[in-house]
N, C-alpha and C positions, 0 to 999 in steps of 0.2 A: 584307705591304703592304695598305693599306686598299682598293686597287682590286680585290683578290681577293674582296671581299665580294659582288660582283655576278656572279660566274662563272656561276651557275645561270641568272640572268636573261639574260645574254648568250648562253649556249649555247641556251637555249630559243627566243629571238628569231631567232637565226641558223638554227636547225633549221627553223623555220617559213618563213623567207625562201628557203631553198635546198632545193627539192624533189628527190627521188630522180631524177626524169626528166632533170634538168639536170646530173647529176653526171658525173664523169670516166670515161674508158674503163675504168680499173682498178676503179673503184667499181662500174660496171655489171657487171663480170665476177663480182662476188661473188654475184649472183643465182643463177647456176649455176656454182659454183666448180670450176675445174679447176686444181689447184695448179701444175702445170707451165706452163700457159698464162699464169697470173697472174705467175709468176716471170719468164718470158721477156718478157712485155709490160712488166713493171717495168724490166727491164734495158734494153729498147729505149727506154723513156720518158725516160731520163736526158738532160737538156738538149734535150728534144724537145717540140714542141707536141702537145697531146692528140689533135688530129685526125690528125696524122701517125702517132702511135703506134697509133691505132685502125686506120688503113688498112694500115700495114705489118704489124702483128700478124696481121690477117686474111689477108694475102697469104702470110706466112710459114707460118701454121698450115695452109694448104692443101697445103703441101709437107711440113711437118714439125711434127706436133703431139705428138710423144713424144721423149724423149731419144735413143732408138735411131735414129729417122728423122732427127733433126737432125744427129747426128754423121756421118751418111752424105752429107750435103749438102756438096759441095766448097766450101772456103773462098771461092774466087772467086765462086761462084754465090751463096753466103750474103751476101757483101759487096754484090752487085748488088741482091739482094732488099731489104736493109735500108739501102741507100745514103742514102735521104732522111732517115733519122733522125739523120744526122751522126755523126762519130767512128765511121764504119762499120767500119773495119779493126779497131779496138780492140774494138768491140762484137761483131764476128763471132768473134774469138778468144775473147772472154769467154763467148759463148753456147755455143761448142764445148766449152770447158773445163768449164763448169758442167754441161752435159749429160753429159759423160764422167764427171765426179765423181758425179753422181746414179746412173749405171749401175754404176760400180765400187764405190762406198762405200755406197750406199743402195738397192740393188736396184731402181733406176730410179724410186724414189719420192722426192718432195720431202719433206725432213724437216719436222717440225712443232714443233721447238724452236729458240729463238733461237741457242743455243750451236752446234747442228749446222749451222744455216744460215750463221752467221758463220765456220764452219770451212772453208767453200768460198770459195776465192779469187775475187773479183769480186762477192761479195755483202756489202754494207755494212749498217749498222744500219737505214737507212730501208727498203731492199729487204726485209730480214729481217722488219721489223715489218709491212710491207704484206702479205707472204705470210701471216704469222700472223693478221693481222686479216682480210684479204679472202678467203683460201683456207680457213683453218681456224677462222674465227669466234672467234678468241682476242683478248682485250683487249690491245691494244698501241697505241703512239703513233708512227706514221710521221711523221717531221719533215722536211719539205722547206723551201724558202726562205720560203714563206708561213706555214707553221706555226711557224717560228722568229721571223719578223719581227713578226707581229701580236700574239702574247702579250706581247712586249716593248713594243710600241706601246701596248697596253692597260694596261701597268704591272703585269701579273700576275707577271712575272719580270724579271730583269735578267741576260741571258746574252749571250755573244759567239759561241757555236758551237752548231749544231743538236744535237750530242751532249749538251751541257750542258742545252739546252732540254728535251730528252726527260726527263732526270733530274729537273729542277726541276718540270716539269709533272706528273710522276708523283706528286709530293708534294702538289700543290694541286688538281688537276683530279679531281673525283669520277669514279670508275671507270665509272659508268653512261654517261659521255660519251665514253669512249675509242674506242668502235667507230665513232662518226660524226665524231670531231674532224677527222681528215685530210680527209674528203670535204667537210665544211662549210668549213673554213678555206682549202682550195685554191681553191674557187670564190669565196669571199669575197675572197681576195687577188687573184684574176685580174680580178674585175669591179668591186669597190668599194674595198677597202682596198689599193690598188696601192702599189708601192714609192715612186714619186714622184708627188706631187700627188694623193693619194687623194680619192675622191668623198665627202667628209664630209657634204656637203649632202643626199645621199640614202642615208646609212648608217643602217640600222635600229637600230644600237646607239650612235649618236652621243653620246647623253647619258651613256653609261657610259664613254666613252673620254677619257683625259687627253691623247691625241695626243702622246705622248712622241716627241721628235725629228722631229715633222712640221713642216717649215718653211713649206710651201705646200700648200694644199688647194683643192678645187673645191666 
């Protein structure tokens, strides 16, 4: 696609626009990476606001910051701690299961390969890539709703599902941008390139965007 010619310009402009200090809870955790905490925070963050993830993660880690400690927390107590994140019953079961798998299969260590991470029930492609990227400093592309929507809006790719978006972006996005892609696009998607009525008038990459499927903007 002709729109892919401007990928470097777009990435460089967005990187300048969104500084590290503004980035999400999970991104801030990469400064002093603890793979277990990053994994658990990611599982808690599903369908949850970043502020809630930050607050509940800190509360949980005061009680359980290792797999061994977490599986000793009674499920009903775990549910109470993580209640505000939503889907708390399912998440409590998942946290318990994942922690047990880490103990039994990986000697309490979080694995550092995508294949091993995906072999644990409850860990999907986005979570696996976040752990690889943020905890182990490995080039990976965690694709959430923003990271899926915006490259399609920019005309870089044409995909229907995040899994396909990851595959297609791997083909066209220079690897030097992989480490920061999620951090930048999540903030960009939350603040400017929103799903409905994006703020095109104050977008730093407005001139590079064909606004695919944007019916109304501000």
